[in-house]
N, C-alpha and C positions, 0 to 999 in steps of 0.2 A: 936685225935688226931685235929688241926682246921681246918675247909675248908682255902684253900692254894689261893689267888685272885691273876688274873695275877700281878694285882699293886704290886702288896708285892714281886711276881716270878721275872715279870721281874724288878725292884729296883735293889734286888740282884745282877747284872746284871747275870743270868743267871747259879751260884753258879761256875765253875770252867773257864766258858770260857769269851773270851772277847767280848761276847756280850750280850747287858742291852733295853729293849723295856719297858721303865717306864710308857708309857703311857695307857698302853693294859685295860684296865678297868673290864671284866666280872669275876667275879668268877667261879674259875676252880672248875670241881662236881666230880667227885669219878673218874671215867673213862677220863676228858676230859685232853685235854692235848696241851701248845701253838702249832700254826701252825705259822710252818716258809716254805719260803721258799726263793727257792735260786737263782738268776739273775745272769750270770756268773761262769763256773762250772769249773775251771779253776784251775792250785796247792792254791793260795790261799782262795778263792771259797769254794770248798770241802772243803779244810782242817776246817775254821769254820763252813762251816756248817755239816764237819763230827762230832765237838766235839758238840755239841747242838743234832745234829742227837743220840747219846748215852748218849741220859737222859731221866730220864720215863715221865719223863710230858713235853716232849717236840717233837714234828713229823717233819721232812719235809715231806712235803705235794704234792710240785712242785718245778721243778730245772726250768732253761729254758739255754738255748746256744745253737750258731745260730751252732754252730758242732754238729752233728749231733752221729758221736765217741766218737765223752769226754760225751757227754747226758745223752748217751745210758754203756757207763763204768762209770761217776756219779752213775749214779739209782743205776747202782748195788752195787757201792759202800758203796751207800747210806744202801743202802735196809741192809745188814749187815749188819749195826749196827744198825739199830730198828728192829729186829728181825723178815728177810722176807717185811715190809709195803715197797712196790716200790714207791718215788715220782710220779705223774702225770708227763709228759713231755710236753717241749715249744720248742717250736724254733723260740720266736718272745715276748717279756718280756709285752709288751702287755697283750700277754692266764694266765701269774702271774697274773697282779696285775686286770684284772676283774674277777679273783676266789676266791667269795663274805666267802670261806672256811678260808683262808688265814689271818692271824693275820697281820703279821710283814718280813719284804722283805731284805736278805740279800743283796746289790751288789757291789758282786766284776767282771763284767767287765770292758775291757779295757779302763784307765786310763777317756779320751774325753767323755763317756759315764755314769762318777758318775754323773752329777750336772741333765744332764734330767732321769738319769733310777729312777733316786732320789725325783725328783718334780714330777715322772711324778706318785709313789707308791703314795707318802703323797696322791696328786690329790683323787688318788683310795683307797685313809682309810687304810693306809695302816702307821702301823710308817715303820721308817726303820734302818740299820747301815749301810753305804758305808765305804767300802776303801778311804783307803788317795788313792793321796790330793781327796778332796770330789769338788774341786773344783779349775779350771785353775786358776780362775779370779780374781777380788776383785766384777764383775756385776753378776759374778755366785753364787758366794759364797752367794749376798746377796741373786737373784732369789731362794737359796735355804735356807733359812732364813724364807725367804716370803712365801713359798709357805710352811713350818711347821710350824707356826704360824695359817695362813689362814685356813689352812689342821687339828688345832690342832695337828699334827701329833708328834708323837719325832724320828726327829734324829740325832743317834752316827756317831759318823766320829773312824772310826776305830785307833786313836795314839800310840796304846798302848806298844811302846816304847819308846814312848818321853819321860817315866821320869829314862829308864835305864840308870847306870853307865856310860858305854863310855859314852852316850850322855851329860850327865853332864859333862862331863869333858872335850869330849870337847865345852861346853859351856865355859867350866873356862879355854881354854888355851890360 
């Protein structure tokens, strides 16, 4: 089997998950995995990260939430999916962005933090998957695009239901 490259792996959208971080460029060795962090351990963030953590070529390295009980519960849940590997815990997102082992960040915070967290992640050299809405207004959206371009990061927004039949039917109504 040919060694897989992060770029190839991530362009494939991380297999059956809804996430892709296509700009990561290091080659994966036999024992290397894409290291993902989660900022925001609510239902959606845990669901997305859980899907990633169940893969053999991805590891959830660190998770962050201001609610310590939720943080511990999510860490235990993810550890079960990763064969006992428990992610590092943080209560401040800056700790995640400073972690040199993290390749990409899932931002699933309350909506008003989506853009600031995604910009901070870009500044820290991380690729980003951010839940919708990625911004509250055009100015925020432009700032996020500027950050992604300036720091040469990929920012993907979770719009996985956009083409769902019920949304297309509503559009055509």
